[in-house]
A tleap script that builds the chain and sets N, CA, C and O, in Angstrom:
source leaprc.protein.ff14SB
mol = sequence {
  NMET THR THR THR THR TYR SER VAL THR GLY
  MET THR CYS GLY HIE CYS THR ALA ALA VAL
  THR GLU GLU ILE SER LYS LEU ILE GLY VAL
  LYS ASP ILE SER ILE ASP LEU VAL ALA GLY
  GLY THR SER ALA VAL HIE VAL THR SER GLU
  SER ALA LEU ASP GLU ALA ALA VAL ARG GLU
  ALA VAL ASP GLU ALA GLY TYR GLU LEU ALA
  ALA CSER
}
set mol.1.N position { 94.615 87.034 94.725 }
set mol.1.CA position { 94.547 88.750 95.298 }
set mol.1.C position { 93.794 89.490 94.135 }
set mol.1.O position { 93.830 89.057 92.983 }
set mol.2.N position { 93.210 90.462 94.440 }
set mol.2.CA position { 93.023 91.335 93.418 }
set mol.2.C position { 93.163 93.061 93.955 }
set mol.2.O position { 93.014 93.499 95.096 }
set mol.3.N position { 93.464 93.730 92.823 }
set mol.3.CA position { 93.538 95.161 92.877 }
set mol.3.C position { 92.770 95.573 92.213 }
set mol.3.O position { 92.487 95.234 91.063 }
set mol.4.N position { 92.069 96.836 93.246 }
set mol.4.CA position { 90.823 97.384 92.286 }
set mol.4.C position { 91.109 99.179 92.413 }
set mol.4.O position { 91.763 99.496 93.407 }
set mol.5.N position { 90.756 100.098 91.675 }
set mol.5.CA position { 91.082 101.262 91.786 }
set mol.5.C position { 89.892 102.169 91.708 }
set mol.5.O position { 89.157 102.307 90.730 }
set mol.6.N position { 89.794 102.815 92.960 }
set mol.6.CA position { 89.028 103.580 93.093 }
set mol.6.C position { 89.109 105.460 93.005 }
set mol.6.O position { 90.098 106.157 93.231 }
set mol.7.N position { 88.166 105.765 92.734 }
set mol.7.CA position { 88.390 107.613 92.425 }
set mol.7.C position { 87.735 108.418 93.500 }
set mol.7.O position { 86.518 108.607 93.488 }
set mol.8.N position { 88.448 108.853 94.346 }
set mol.8.CA position { 87.980 109.467 95.398 }
set mol.8.C position { 88.307 111.201 95.427 }
set mol.8.O position { 89.437 111.680 95.332 }
set mol.9.N position { 87.192 111.890 95.562 }
set mol.9.CA position { 87.525 113.535 95.525 }
set mol.9.C position { 87.523 113.773 97.015 }
set mol.9.O position { 87.094 113.042 97.908 }
set mol.10.N position { 88.058 114.875 97.080 }
set mol.10.CA position { 88.242 115.779 98.136 }
set mol.10.C position { 89.427 115.722 99.290 }
set mol.10.O position { 89.574 116.278 100.378 }
set mol.11.N position { 90.232 114.739 98.482 }
set mol.11.CA position { 91.644 114.964 99.634 }
set mol.11.C position { 92.394 115.938 98.864 }
set mol.11.O position { 92.287 116.084 97.646 }
set mol.12.N position { 93.186 116.622 99.658 }
set mol.12.CA position { 94.038 117.717 99.371 }
set mol.12.C position { 95.780 117.348 99.932 }
set mol.12.O position { 96.754 118.017 99.589 }
set mol.13.N position { 95.821 116.269 100.747 }
set mol.13.CA position { 97.149 116.258 101.554 }
set mol.13.C position { 97.635 114.899 102.034 }
set mol.13.O position { 97.291 113.886 101.425 }
set mol.14.N position { 98.488 114.834 103.191 }
set mol.14.CA position { 99.063 113.321 103.219 }
set mol.14.C position { 97.978 112.954 104.662 }
set mol.14.O position { 97.785 111.818 105.095 }
set mol.15.N position { 97.464 114.037 105.139 }
set mol.15.CA position { 96.445 113.586 106.445 }
set mol.15.C position { 95.296 113.053 105.745 }
set mol.15.O position { 94.750 112.042 106.187 }
set mol.16.N position { 94.831 113.677 104.605 }
set mol.16.CA position { 93.493 113.131 103.946 }
set mol.16.C position { 93.936 111.795 103.609 }
set mol.16.O position { 93.199 110.876 103.965 }
set mol.17.N position { 95.131 111.481 102.913 }
set mol.17.CA position { 95.346 110.024 102.332 }
set mol.17.C position { 95.421 108.957 103.516 }
set mol.17.O position { 95.020 107.795 103.442 }
set mol.18.N position { 96.051 109.610 104.698 }
set mol.18.CA position { 96.267 108.604 105.881 }
set mol.18.C position { 94.549 108.231 106.593 }
set mol.18.O position { 94.146 107.179 107.089 }
set mol.19.N position { 93.783 109.625 106.377 }
set mol.19.CA position { 92.493 109.279 107.020 }
set mol.19.C position { 91.847 108.007 105.964 }
set mol.19.O position { 91.151 107.153 106.512 }
set mol.20.N position { 92.055 107.918 104.675 }
set mol.20.CA position { 91.159 107.415 103.831 }
set mol.20.C position { 91.921 105.743 103.803 }
set mol.20.O position { 91.231 104.773 103.489 }
set mol.21.N position { 93.284 105.605 104.142 }
set mol.21.CA position { 93.738 104.516 104.168 }
set mol.21.C position { 93.441 103.883 105.474 }
set mol.21.O position { 93.046 102.718 105.522 }
set mol.22.N position { 93.636 104.687 106.657 }
set mol.22.CA position { 93.036 103.984 107.837 }
set mol.22.C position { 91.401 103.311 107.825 }
set mol.22.O position { 90.978 102.282 108.353 }
set mol.23.N position { 90.770 104.253 107.075 }
set mol.23.CA position { 89.114 103.436 107.198 }
set mol.23.C position { 89.019 102.491 106.152 }
set mol.23.O position { 88.120 101.660 106.276 }
set mol.24.N position { 89.885 102.413 104.947 }
set mol.24.CA position { 89.636 101.240 104.171 }
set mol.24.C position { 90.179 100.096 104.698 }
set mol.24.O position { 89.662 98.989 104.550 }
set mol.25.N position { 91.316 100.325 105.378 }
set mol.25.CA position { 92.387 99.377 105.686 }
set mol.25.C position { 91.318 98.227 106.774 }
set mol.25.O position { 91.389 97.004 106.899 }
set mol.26.N position { 90.505 99.094 107.337 }
set mol.26.CA position { 89.684 98.195 108.285 }
set mol.26.C position { 88.547 97.382 107.738 }
set mol.26.O position { 87.772 96.734 108.442 }
set mol.27.N position { 88.495 97.485 106.122 }
set mol.27.CA position { 87.548 96.278 105.568 }
set mol.27.C position { 88.111 94.892 105.599 }
set mol.27.O position { 89.328 94.734 105.503 }
set mol.28.N position { 87.313 93.903 105.724 }
set mol.28.CA position { 88.135 92.515 105.813 }
set mol.28.C position { 88.521 92.199 104.499 }
set mol.28.O position { 87.902 92.475 103.471 }
set mol.29.N position { 89.670 91.553 104.615 }
set mol.29.CA position { 90.545 90.965 103.176 }
set mol.29.C position { 90.979 92.250 102.792 }
set mol.29.O position { 91.482 92.002 101.696 }
set mol.30.N position { 91.092 93.259 102.945 }
set mol.30.CA position { 92.206 94.518 102.706 }
set mol.30.C position { 93.982 94.040 102.746 }
set mol.30.O position { 94.337 93.670 103.865 }
set mol.31.N position { 94.906 94.022 101.832 }
set mol.31.CA position { 96.079 93.673 102.429 }
set mol.31.C position { 96.924 95.042 102.078 }
set mol.31.O position { 97.993 95.363 102.597 }
set mol.32.N position { 96.244 95.725 101.144 }
set mol.32.CA position { 97.439 97.063 100.996 }
set mol.32.C position { 96.997 97.959 100.124 }
set mol.32.O position { 96.568 97.636 99.015 }
set mol.33.N position { 97.062 99.168 100.549 }
set mol.33.CA position { 96.492 100.357 99.835 }
set mol.33.C position { 97.539 101.412 99.567 }
set mol.33.O position { 98.294 101.795 100.461 }
set mol.34.N position { 97.581 101.848 98.422 }
set mol.34.CA position { 98.143 102.984 97.734 }
set mol.34.C position { 97.450 104.255 96.932 }
set mol.34.O position { 96.684 104.059 95.988 }
set mol.35.N position { 97.739 105.360 97.327 }
set mol.35.CA position { 97.104 106.327 96.734 }
set mol.35.C position { 97.955 107.405 95.801 }
set mol.35.O position { 99.062 107.869 96.073 }
set mol.36.N position { 97.190 107.666 94.693 }
set mol.36.CA position { 97.921 108.714 94.080 }
set mol.36.C position { 97.209 110.170 94.366 }
set mol.36.O position { 96.264 110.680 93.766 }
set mol.37.N position { 97.754 110.529 95.163 }
set mol.37.CA position { 97.073 112.013 95.675 }
set mol.37.C position { 97.169 112.937 94.366 }
set mol.37.O position { 98.216 112.922 93.718 }
set mol.38.N position { 95.996 113.814 93.933 }
set mol.38.CA position { 95.616 114.616 93.145 }
set mol.38.C position { 94.941 116.013 94.097 }
set mol.38.O position { 93.754 116.285 94.273 }
set mol.39.N position { 96.007 116.643 94.540 }
set mol.39.CA position { 95.386 117.761 95.245 }
set mol.39.C position { 94.120 118.468 94.911 }
set mol.39.O position { 94.252 119.452 94.184 }
set mol.40.N position { 93.007 118.178 95.272 }
set mol.40.CA position { 91.709 119.260 94.925 }
set mol.40.C position { 91.321 118.727 93.733 }
set mol.40.O position { 90.579 119.402 93.019 }
set mol.41.N position { 91.777 117.348 93.282 }
set mol.41.CA position { 91.164 116.811 92.125 }
set mol.41.C position { 90.568 115.549 92.394 }
set mol.41.O position { 89.866 115.696 93.394 }
set mol.42.N position { 90.515 114.433 91.999 }
set mol.42.CA position { 90.159 112.874 91.902 }
set mol.42.C position { 91.422 112.357 92.146 }
set mol.42.O position { 92.356 112.587 91.379 }
set mol.43.N position { 91.541 111.643 93.197 }
set mol.43.CA position { 92.774 110.796 93.376 }
set mol.43.C position { 92.218 109.419 93.323 }
set mol.43.O position { 91.111 109.064 93.727 }
set mol.44.N position { 93.318 108.556 92.662 }
set mol.44.CA position { 93.244 107.286 92.655 }
set mol.44.C position { 93.750 106.403 93.836 }
set mol.44.O position { 94.949 106.221 94.047 }
set mol.45.N position { 92.890 105.943 94.486 }
set mol.45.CA position { 93.186 104.885 95.437 }
set mol.45.C position { 93.389 103.299 94.888 }
set mol.45.O position { 92.682 102.818 94.002 }
set mol.46.N position { 94.267 102.713 95.438 }
set mol.46.CA position { 94.576 101.219 94.570 }
set mol.46.C position { 94.553 100.334 96.125 }
set mol.46.O position { 95.424 100.418 96.991 }
set mol.47.N position { 93.330 99.507 96.180 }
set mol.47.CA position { 93.170 98.550 97.041 }
set mol.47.C position { 93.489 97.274 96.643 }
set mol.47.O position { 92.931 96.794 95.657 }
set mol.48.N position { 94.461 96.539 97.387 }
set mol.48.CA position { 94.687 95.189 97.151 }
set mol.48.C position { 94.010 94.220 98.217 }
set mol.48.O position { 94.195 94.344 99.428 }
set mol.49.N position { 93.235 93.277 97.658 }
set mol.49.CA position { 92.490 92.433 98.810 }
set mol.49.C position { 92.718 91.251 98.277 }
set mol.49.O position { 93.430 91.028 97.297 }
set mol.50.N position { 91.783 90.049 99.271 }
set mol.50.CA position { 91.993 88.661 98.756 }
set mol.50.C position { 90.757 88.586 97.966 }
set mol.50.O position { 90.670 87.480 97.432 }
set mol.51.N position { 90.015 89.169 97.764 }
set mol.51.CA position { 88.999 89.067 97.063 }
set mol.51.C position { 88.262 90.479 96.633 }
set mol.51.O position { 88.572 91.505 97.238 }
set mol.52.N position { 87.339 90.512 95.636 }
set mol.52.CA position { 86.654 92.036 95.408 }
set mol.52.C position { 86.065 92.260 96.625 }
set mol.52.O position { 85.384 91.490 97.303 }
set mol.53.N position { 86.482 93.689 96.888 }
set mol.53.CA position { 85.537 94.278 98.134 }
set mol.53.C position { 84.123 94.639 97.161 }
set mol.53.O position { 83.935 94.732 95.948 }
set mol.54.N position { 83.321 94.774 98.293 }
set mol.54.CA position { 81.872 95.396 97.834 }
set mol.54.C position { 81.947 96.813 97.811 }
set mol.54.O position { 82.421 97.429 98.765 }
set mol.55.N position { 81.438 97.480 96.610 }
set mol.55.CA position { 81.767 98.750 96.475 }
set mol.55.C position { 81.081 99.741 97.640 }
set mol.55.O position { 81.644 100.741 98.086 }
set mol.56.N position { 79.994 99.353 97.972 }
set mol.56.CA position { 79.142 99.819 99.092 }
set mol.56.C position { 80.226 99.811 100.615 }
set mol.56.O position { 80.522 100.769 101.329 }
set mol.57.N position { 80.504 98.826 100.699 }
set mol.57.CA position { 81.401 98.869 101.996 }
set mol.57.C position { 82.845 99.941 101.678 }
set mol.57.O position { 83.388 100.537 102.609 }
set mol.58.N position { 83.290 100.047 100.360 }
set mol.58.CA position { 84.353 100.967 100.466 }
set mol.58.C position { 83.809 102.542 100.352 }
set mol.58.O position { 84.564 103.462 100.669 }
set mol.59.N position { 82.629 102.762 99.940 }
set mol.59.CA position { 81.886 103.847 99.483 }
set mol.59.C position { 81.853 104.463 101.035 }
set mol.59.O position { 82.493 105.495 101.234 }
set mol.60.N position { 81.145 103.873 102.099 }
set mol.60.CA position { 80.720 103.808 103.446 }
set mol.60.C position { 82.138 104.013 103.877 }
set mol.60.O position { 82.223 105.153 104.335 }
set mol.61.N position { 83.412 103.322 103.929 }
set mol.61.CA position { 84.612 103.760 104.490 }
set mol.61.C position { 85.228 105.024 104.058 }
set mol.61.O position { 85.613 105.772 104.956 }
set mol.62.N position { 85.391 105.396 102.811 }
set mol.62.CA position { 85.522 106.313 102.382 }
set mol.62.C position { 84.793 107.901 102.626 }
set mol.62.O position { 85.226 109.019 102.343 }
set mol.63.N position { 83.541 107.477 103.259 }
set mol.63.CA position { 82.616 108.361 103.555 }
set mol.63.C position { 82.859 109.062 105.152 }
set mol.63.O position { 82.737 110.167 105.683 }
set mol.64.N position { 83.302 107.592 105.553 }
set mol.64.CA position { 83.511 107.672 107.193 }
set mol.64.C position { 85.142 108.912 107.632 }
set mol.64.O position { 85.428 109.486 108.683 }
set mol.65.N position { 85.785 108.886 106.397 }
set mol.65.CA position { 86.748 109.273 106.431 }
set mol.65.C position { 86.866 110.725 106.187 }
set mol.65.O position { 87.900 111.367 106.369 }
set mol.66.N position { 85.498 111.307 105.670 }
set mol.66.CA position { 85.341 112.395 104.900 }
set mol.66.C position { 85.387 112.857 103.837 }
set mol.66.O position { 85.432 114.081 103.709 }
set mol.67.N position { 85.389 112.006 102.746 }
set mol.67.CA position { 85.630 112.156 101.315 }
set mol.67.C position { 84.381 111.064 100.718 }
set mol.67.O position { 83.652 110.221 101.240 }
set mol.68.N position { 84.626 111.697 99.074 }
set mol.68.CA position { 83.735 110.826 98.442 }
set mol.68.C position { 84.364 110.081 97.469 }
set mol.68.O position { 85.432 110.383 96.937 }
set mol.69.N position { 83.538 108.876 97.187 }
set mol.69.CA position { 84.258 107.709 96.081 }
set mol.69.C position { 83.271 108.472 94.885 }
set mol.69.O position { 82.043 108.540 94.933 }
set mol.70.N position { 84.017 108.937 93.974 }
set mol.70.CA position { 83.511 109.414 92.856 }
set mol.70.C position { 82.598 108.273 91.912 }
set mol.70.O position { 82.962 107.099 91.841 }
set mol.71.N position { 81.540 108.714 91.301 }
set mol.71.CA position { 80.840 107.807 90.985 }
set mol.71.C position { 81.110 107.160 89.704 }
set mol.71.O position { 81.207 107.937 88.754 }
set mol.72.N position { 81.297 105.544 89.387 }
set mol.72.CA position { 82.220 104.763 88.630 }
set mol.72.C position { 81.317 104.856 87.426 }
set mol.72.O position { 81.638 104.311 86.370 }
savepdb mol mol.pdb
quit
């Protein structure tokens, strides 16, 4: 198992975290997601998965939810 933290901008509420969680959880191998919400700022999204995830796939999932993966 591996846990990776991604920085996501644009989230402001519980609905936002639910949307991001739903999209990222569709990625193969994802086991758990927790989010430290910073309303109006950059939130930390912690993703535990069987192996390292492709950042492009995570970026696409976050985009699909309507938010943006901050530059790493």
